[in-house]
N, C-alpha and C positions, 0 to 999 in steps of 0.2 A: 353417340356416333364415334367411330374410330378416329383418333387424332391423326390427321393427314398433314399437319403443318410441318414443313421442312425448314430448318434453321441452320445456317452456316455462318460461322464467325469469320469475318474478314479483317484485313488490316485497317486500322483506324486512320481516318483522314480528318484533320481538324476543320477544313473548309468544305463543307458539303456543297456550297454554292459553286465553288470552283469545279468540283466533280460533276455537278449537274450541267455546267456550261456546255460540255461537249454534246449534250442531248437536248438542250433547251428548245431547239427549233423543231423537234419532232412533234407531230400532232399528238395532242393529249399528254404531253410531258408535264408533270406536276412536281412541285417542290413545296413542302410544308416546312418552313424555315424558322428555327427557334432563336436565331441570333444569340447562341449560347455564350459567346465570348464577350458580350457587352453587358453592362449592368442592367439588371431587370430581364435578361434573356431567359430562355427556357432550357430544356435538356435535350430533346430529341429532334432530329431532322428526319423527314420521311421523303424519299425520292421514288417516283414510280413512272413507268413508261408503258406504252403499248397495252392498253386495257383490253380485256377479253370482250367486253361489251361497253356500250356508251348509251347514255340517255341525254337527249337534248330537247328541251321544251321551248317552243316558240308559239306564242299565243295560247290557244287551247289545246294544242297538239304536241305530244311528246313522241319523238322518233327514237326507237330503240334499235341499235345496230349490234348484231352479234356475228362476227366474221363477215361473210358476204350476205347474210340475211338482214333484212330490215322490216320493221313494222311500225305502224303509227297508231297511237291511242289517244283518246280524249279523257282517259281516266285520270284520277288524282295523281299528280306526279310523284308524291311521296309514297302512295300505294305501289306505283310502278317501281320505285326505287327499292322498296322492301322486297318486292317480288324478284328483282334482279339480284339482290344480295343473297337471297335464298335462306335455307334453314340455318339456324345458329350452330356454329362449330365451337366445341370446347377444345382448347389447346393446352395440355399440360406442359408441353415442351416450351411454349412461349411464356407460360406463367413463371417458369423458373428464373429466366433473366429479367422478367418484368417487362416484356416487350409491349409497347402500346398498340401495335398494329400488326396483324398477321395476314394482311390482304383484305380487300373489301372495296368499298366505295370511297372515292376522293373526288371532290369537285366543289362547285359553288351553287348556292340558291340565291336568286335575285330577290331584293326587297319586294318586288311586285308580285312574287309568288303568293304573298299574303292575300292578294285579291281572290285567290282560289280557295283559301282556307277560312276566310271570314266573309260574311255578307256586309260589304262596305258601302255599296251604292256610290262608287267613285265617279267623279265627273270626267276625268281625263282618260280617254281610251289609250291602251298601249299602241304604239306605232306598229305598223305591219312589219313583221320580221324581228321584233324585239325579243331576244332570248330571255327566259326566266330561270332556266336551270341548265347546268352542264355538269354531268357526273360520269366518271368512268368507273368500271368494275375491274380492279387490278388484282390478278392472282399473285403477283410478285412485287416486292418492294425492297429497297435498300433503307436501312435504319441506321442512323448514327447517334450513339449515346455519348454526349459530351461530358457527362459526369464521370462515367466509368471508362472513358476513352476507348470505346469499343464500337465496332460496326457489324451489322448482320445483314445477310441476304435471307429474307423470309418469304414464305409463300405456300401455295397449295398446288399439288399436282406433281407431274413427272420431272425429274432432273433434266430430262431431254427437252423440256419445253423451251422453244426458241426465245420466249420472253425472259425466262430465267437466264438463258445464255447471254442475252443482250445486256442485262444488268451486271452479270458477272464480268463480262468483258469491260464494261464501263468502269467497274471498281478496280479490276486488276491491271488494266492496260491504260489507266488514266494518264493523260497528259494535259497540261493547261490548254484550253481551247481559246483561239483568238476571239475577243469580244468585239463584234462588229459595231460600228458607231450608230447611235440614235441621236436624232436632233429634232428640235422644234423649229419648224420652217416658216412660221408666221406669227401674228400677234396672239397673245393670250387674251381671250374674251370671257366675260362673265355675264351671267343672266340677271344680275342686279347691281346697282351702285348703292351707296349708303342711303340716298334718299328713298329709293325703291324699297330697300330693306326696312327702313323706318315705317313705311306704309304697311308692310306685311307684319312687322312687329306690332303695330297698333291694332291690326285686325286680330292677332292672337290675344292681345290684352282684352279686347272687347269680348271675345269668346270666353275668356277666363272669368271676367266680371259678370257675364251672363250666366255662369254656372255650367257651361258646356263641358269644360275640362279644367284640369289643374295644371297641366304642363303639356307643351307642344314642342317637338324638336324641329326647328326650322333650318333648312340647309341652303347654302349658296353653291352655285355650279360654275366651273371654269372649263373652257375648251381651247385647244390650240391645234393647228395642223402639224403633222409630224411625219417623219420618214426614218427608215432604218430598223435596227433590231431592238425590239422592246426589252429583251433580256439585258442588254447593255444599260438601259434606263433603270431596270430593277437593281442591277449591281450598284448603281449610284445611290438609289433610294435606300437600300439597306445599310449603306454607310452613313447617309444623312440622318436616318431615323430608324435605328435598330429597334426591333420590337419582338416580343416572344411569340406572337401569333401571325408572323409574316408568311407570305406565300407568293409563288409565281405559278400561274397556270396558263398553258398554251391550249386554249379550247377553241372550237370551230369559229373562225372569223374574228376572234377576240382574245387578246392577252390580258390577264388580270395581274396587277402588281399591287400587293397589299403589304402594308407595314403596320398592321393592327396591334394595339396593346391589349385588346379586350377579349377575354373568353366569353363565349355565349353559353354553350352547354357542353358539359363533360359528363360521360356516363361510363362507369367501370364497376363491374361486380355489383350492379344494382344501385350504386351510389351516384346520385345526380348532383352536379355543382354548376352554379352560374355565378359570374362575378361582374356585376354591372358597374360601369364607370359613370359617375355623375359628379361634376365638380372639377374645375381646371384652374391652374395657376401657372404663370410663366416660370421658367428657370432663370437663374442669374449666375454668371461666371464667378461672382464673388461668393465664396462659401457662406459667409455670415448672412448676406442678403438672401441667398438661396434658401437657407434654413428658415429665415424669417418668412419668406413667401410660402414655404411648406406649412409652417405653423399657422400662418394666417388662413390658409385653405382649410386646415383641420378644424379651426375654430369658427369658420364662417357659418352662421346660422342659415343663410340662404342656401349655400351649397349642401349643407347637411339635410335641410328640408327637401331639396330637390332630389337628393340621393335616396332619402327615405321613401318618397313617393314611388320610385321605381322599384325599390326593394319590396314594398307592399304589392305592387303589380306583379312582380315575378313570383312572390309567394303564392299568389292566386293562380298564376299560370302553371307553376309546378304542381299545384293541387289537382290539376286535371289528370295527371298521370302518376303522381306519387301518393304514397300512404299519407293521409292527412296529418296524423300525429307525428310523422317523421320530419316535417319541414322545420328547419332551424336557420338561424342567422348567426353563424359563429364569428363573423367579422363584420363590423359596421364602421364606416367612415375611416378606413385605413388609407393613409397617404402613400402612394407609390410614385416613384420618380422615373421619368423616361428622358429621352435625349433632349427634348425641347420644352417639356411640361411636367408639372406635378398633377396627379389625378387623385380624386377621392374614390375609393373602391370598396365595395361591400361584397360579402360572400353569402349566398343562400344555398342550402343543401337540402336534399330529400332522399327518400328511399323509393325507388321505382316499384310500382305495383307489379304483381306477378303476371297480370294479363296485359302489360304494356311493354313496348320496346322502344328503340331509339327513334324510329320513324314516327311513332305515336307521340313521343316526347317533343320532337321537332314540330309536329302538327299542332300540338297544344300550346307551344310557346312562341312560334315564329310569326312575324319578325320580333326581334328582341325589344323589350319594353324600353330599354335605355335610349333607343334611337327613334321611338315613336312619341312617347309621352303618356299621360294618364288622364282618363281611361283610354285604353289602347285604340279601340275601334273609332271613337269620336276623334281622337288625335290624328289618326291616319286619314280620316275624312278631311280634316282641316289642312293637313299637310298636302293632300292632293289638290285642294282648292287653291292654296297659296303658292305652292311650288309649280303647279301646272305642267309637270312633266314627270314621267316615270323615273325612279331612282336607279333602276338597273341593279348591278352588283352592289353598289354603295348601300350600306345599311342592311344588306342581306347577310349571308353567312358562308364561310369557307371552312372546309375541314374534312373529316373522314367518319365513316361508319364501318367498323370491321366485320369480318365474317363471324367473329365471336360476340358481336353485339355491342362492343365498346364504341364509344363515340367521343370526339373532341372537335369543337367548332369555334370559330371566332365570330365577332361582329365585324363586318367588313367596312370599318372606318379607316381613315388614312389610306384609302384604296383608290387606285386609278385603273382605267382600262384604255387599251389601244385598239381601235376598231375603225376600219375604213379610212385609215390615214389621219385619225384624230385622237389626240390624248384628251381624256375626260376625267375630271375628279371633282369632288365636292367636300364641303366641310359644314358642320352645323352645330347647333347648341340648343339645349333645353330652355324654354322660356316659361317662367312662372310669374305670379302676380307682382312680385317685387323686383323683377328683372329691370335692368337699366339698358336702354337701347344702345347707347354708345359703348358700354362695357361688353354687351353681347356681340356687337359688330367687331370689336377688337378681339374677342375670344375666338370668333370664327377665323380671323386672320391668323391667330396664334396656332390654331389647329391645322390650318392649311400651310403653315410655314414650310414644312419639309417638301411638300409638293411644289410650292412656289420656288424653293431653292433648287429642286430638281429641274424645273423649267429653266431657271437661270443657268444651271450647270450644263445643260444639253443644248442651250441656244447661244452659248458663248458670251452671255451677259452676266455681269456680277449681280449678286443678290440685291444690293441697294437700288439697282435700276428698276426693280419691281415695286418699289415704294415702301416707305417706312411703316405705313399703316397696314402692310400685307394685303392691301386691296386696291392699290392704285393701278388698275389695269382697265383696258377698254371695256365698255358695257354695251351689250346688245340685247334688246328685248326679244329678238326673234330666236334666241336660244331656249326660251321657255317653251 
């Protein structure tokens, strides 16, 4: 196919989030945010507006909009996504500066989309109207390379395309946009207190001892009423918890605020990579104590075993679409440090088979094993039984699939949504046979800390008001 990719180099702007702020309220505005200026950050920011087509899955139906045309389909959402992206495009022009994205699909896949991909026999039905996928097809995007201090307008089609013109004006005429306030307007409520968590923890232990599973990721949920501009809340979140796979997406009826540190699947030139996180330790402002905590995590037999279970699961998942002999584990139990935690991270790679593509890879691996447990299907059934509510975006995936077949996606942890005047977020952890209930409860609070701090920041309350144990908030069983 003839290379139709257009690339224009633009003036570099160090803060792509400030650039995006002028357009954050536009429907389907998306920012994939690398937080490059913070330790552990990434390299590229991707900003896109005004998709040519959109796919929005609710229940069993996906609505596909292209211009003024719309149709509905009950087909596999990932098949519909592959169809919307169209034939693969090779771009020699984009390969020269090493651009990660030349246009394509950007959006999110909800954890509960996994119900469509596997025969799970789940007990809890999805609520009416609960979205499972929201993806736009973007012909044009702004890319900011923080390593080379360069910016590009990249896309497919005519220079006269109004979508290109909109992005160009945004980049060239940029002025700081006022950040309208966001606030939490009522109490922060959770679906479980420590006693209830202990009951669910015990149920997981019973399943493990009975031989049903080896590991289950059990999560806790928080909700609070809110008002104002969610983009303002995201600006606070990215300062509290900078992460390399962060994102803000303004999708129909729901804004997604993600500060994820975890890569799910990357695909480029046939090479597949996944980097599961399993194992967490707190940070400490004292450098010596902080190094000791990191060293303790690296040496933890429990955390290493937990991580290895997921590595083995992901090797099997990659085997569905990769050449079997190509699957490798180049990094095992590497400690990576983020704003509030140390994590134990491994890397699994493979070579994609010639008959597979990004959509097939997603289908074979979704949702990520690091946030289900092992074996995956049985763990998902236990999660459904014990959490008793759909996870939505949480533990799904956010990212892109390009017209050239490249893909990069995160695991949507450290992620909140704003929908119908409510802020919703969750945090969880993997439970294994030698897990300690009190330690796991504390770890969930540690992982939720940035979100809890966000609530404090936008409600006018200081962080200590939320409780030293990161969990001293009201409990309501009707949230389940």
